[in-house]
N, C-alpha and C positions, 0 to 999 in steps of 0.2 A: 541482150540479157536470157539466161537461161532459167528456168520457169524453178530449177533448189536455190540461185539467188536472192527472188524473191519470196520463198516464201521459209516466212520463220517455223523454224521447230521447235518445240518446250526443251528445255534445262533437263527433261527425263533422257534425250537421247545423245547430247551430247557427251563425247570417251573423251579421254586426255589425249588418247593420239589424235583426235581433228587437232589440236592445236588450237592458236587463240582465231575468235572469231570476232562478230559484231551483235553486241548482247542489245537489245529494245526491249524496255518498259511497256509490256501490254495491261493493260488492266480489265479483269473481270465483271460482267454488266449483269450480274443474278436475273434481273430485272428480263433486259434483252436476249440473256444464254449468248450472249456474245465476249469476243477480244475488244478490248478497243484502243487504241493505241495512244500513251498516255501526252505525243507534244516532246517530247525528248530527244537530244540527241544519244549515237550510240555508246556501249562502254565497248571499248576495243581489250581485249584480252581472251584469259579463260577462269572458270571459278575455282581454280589455283594461285590464279593473281591475289594474296596473300599478305601485300602489302608489309608494314614495319611495327613492328615496337617501338616507340618512342620513352626514353625514361627521364623524368625530372627530378634531378636530389634538392630539395628545400628542408631546412628545419623549420622547429615554432618555436614559439619561447610561450611558455606556460608563465603564466601571474596568479597565485591562489587570493584567495580573496584577501587574505590580509596585504596584498601588494607585495608579498615575497616571489622578486625570480629566481625561479629554478634556469638549470642547464636549458640551454636550447638542443632541442632532443633530432634525433634526421625521420627525414621524411623523405620515401621514392612516392610517384608519381608513375605510372604505367597504362602509357593509353596506346591506342593502333590506329597508327597513322595509313588512308590508301587503301590500295588492295578492291578487291570482288565487294561489290557494293549490293548485292545480296537482291536486291528485288527488280534486276535483269530481270524476267521467265520467260524468254523464246529468243534463239540465236540464227542468223545467216553467216554464212562462209564469205571472208574480204574480197572481192573483187579484187585481183592480182592485174597490171595494165598490164599492155603487151610489150614489149622493148622497142624503145623510139625508131624511126625506120632510119637507114645505116645510111643515110644520103641525111641526115641531119648532126651537126658536130656540135660540140658543148662550147656555152660562151665563155668568153674569157672574162 
């Protein structure tokens, strides 16, 4: 492996033209003035992976202090699910394998 595959680069050096990368979670230790890997598997993708917004429609039932029930009111809940985790600070390229040897054949 070449050194550029093994040397993590900070998020500030990533550009969308670079495409997806392996993103690592590193923590800065101020006392020792160094980065230390957070022992977490890498995220595969880019900061442009925004995930999806999930919307749930529910109703609420309002009961007043005098126990009078009112018409249910619709409520919409929106949450952001998936996508860029945000705390990954450094990236390395994804190592793409070479093509299999021509002498190998697929298994049935």
